[in-house]
KOLFIVEX-56986 format. One record per residue (C-alpha): residue number from 1; x negated, y negated, z. Coordinates in nm, 4 decimals, decimal comma. Each point is the difference from the previous one (the first is absolute). Example, Ala and Ser with C-alpha at 12.3 -4.5 7.8 and 13.67 -1.06 7.14 Angstrom:
2
- 1  -1,2300  0,4500  0,7800
- 2  -0,1370  -0,3440  -0,0660
This chain:
91
- 1  1,8278  -0,5478  -0,8461
- 2  -0,2208  -0,1174  -0,2876
- 3  0,0768  -0,2857  -0,2379
- 4  0,0744  0,2268  -0,2952
- 5  0,2619  0,1927  0,1982
- 6  0,1651  -0,3264  0,1061
- 7  0,0065  -0,1250  -0,3583
- 8  0,1468  0,3299  -0,1232
- 9  0,2762  -0,0195  0,2604
- 10  0,0777  -0,3580  -0,0975
- 11  0,0121  0,0989  -0,3628
- 12  0,2454  0,2820  0,0718
- 13  0,2205  -0,2288  0,2084
- 14  0,0179  -0,2769  -0,2545
- 15  -0,0005  0,1770  -0,3380
- 16  0,3724  -0,0586  -0,0253
- 17  -0,0518  -0,3767  0,0180
- 18  -0,3210  -0,1098  -0,1790
- 19  0,0367  -0,3663  0,0981
- 20  -0,0058  0,0926  0,3681
- 21  -0,2955  0,2344  -0,0535
- 22  -0,2127  -0,2706  -0,1575
- 23  0,0754  -0,2329  0,2892
- 24  -0,1060  0,2639  0,2536
- 25  -0,3312  0,0975  -0,1621
- 26  -0,2634  -0,2346  0,1395
- 27  -0,3022  -0,1418  -0,1766
- 28  -0,2156  0,2033  0,2395
- 29  0,1800  0,3204  -0,1007
- 30  -0,0406  -0,0831  -0,3695
- 31  -0,3708  -0,0606  0,0590
- 32  -0,0269  0,3313  0,1806
- 33  0,1681  0,1862  -0,2875
- 34  -0,2272  -0,1708  -0,2501
- 35  -0,3097  0,0969  0,1991
- 36  0,1149  0,3640  0,0002
- 37  0,0539  -0,0103  -0,3748
- 38  -0,3420  -0,1541  -0,0564
- 39  -0,1674  0,2674  0,2112
- 40  0,1782  0,2783  -0,1868
- 41  -0,0832  -0,1638  -0,3352
- 42  -0,3695  -0,0054  0,0950
- 43  0,0138  0,3683  0,0944
- 44  0,1770  0,0914  -0,3236
- 45  -0,2481  -0,2039  -0,2031
- 46  -0,2917  0,1827  0,1636
- 47  0,1434  0,3432  -0,0796
- 48  0,1119  -0,1025  -0,3499
- 49  -0,3456  -0,1294  -0,0962
- 50  -0,1493  0,2660  -0,2290
- 51  -0,3528  -0,1018  0,0966
- 52  0,0675  0,1113  0,3576
- 53  0,0680  0,3527  -0,1280
- 54  -0,3057  0,0302  -0,2253
- 55  -0,2549  0,2452  0,1276
- 56  -0,3512  0,0927  -0,1082
- 57  -0,2668  0,2517  0,0855
- 58  -0,3539  -0,0725  0,1088
- 59  -0,3089  0,1671  -0,1466
- 60  0,0512  0,2969  0,2352
- 61  0,3591  0,0480  -0,1225
- 62  0,1467  -0,1241  0,3279
- 63  0,3219  -0,1933  -0,0309
- 64  -0,0348  -0,3687  0,0785
- 65  0,3131  -0,0833  0,2004
- 66  0,2521  -0,2347  -0,1577
- 67  0,1527  -0,2968  0,1808
- 68  0,3189  0,2065  0,0351
- 69  -0,1903  0,2907  0,1534
- 70  -0,1817  -0,2264  0,2437
- 71  0,3244  -0,1743  0,0967
- 72  0,1783  0,3282  0,0706
- 73  0,3399  -0,1722  0,0069
- 74  -0,0944  -0,2522  0,2705
- 75  0,1264  -0,2998  -0,1992
- 76  0,3371  0,1673  -0,0593
- 77  0,0346  0,1047  0,3639
- 78  -0,0799  -0,3547  0,1143
- 79  0,2625  -0,1473  -0,2336
- 80  0,2622  0,2503  0,1140
- 81  -0,0840  -0,0220  0,3684
- 82  0,0097  -0,3778  0,0047
- 83  0,3604  -0,0018  -0,1177
- 84  0,1084  0,2811  0,2313
- 85  -0,1527  -0,1181  0,3279
- 86  -0,0263  -0,3731  -0,0640
- 87  -0,3405  -0,0167  0,1677
- 88  -0,2369  0,0873  -0,2832
- 89  -0,1582  0,2817  0,1984
- 90  -0,1778  0,2640  -0,2015
- 91  -0,0038  0,3736  0,0397
């Protein structure tokens, strides 16, 4: 079972008593959640950056691929996969 699943279960168990929940959540688990948020923020920032969507054509009217086109969703898949399998493996 991955860390995120464990944290979600703890959260469900202790939502009725917030004081107990805070005592159960470890510093390691908080760090893990923060690292997931940071990774997702980086992915969102990449896709939100207008410059990464800008495309041009060369002198032969061929499209010069944008950063988004070259990425093909890899950054998003990495961010999602890291939180779902807890290992950071990529597709």
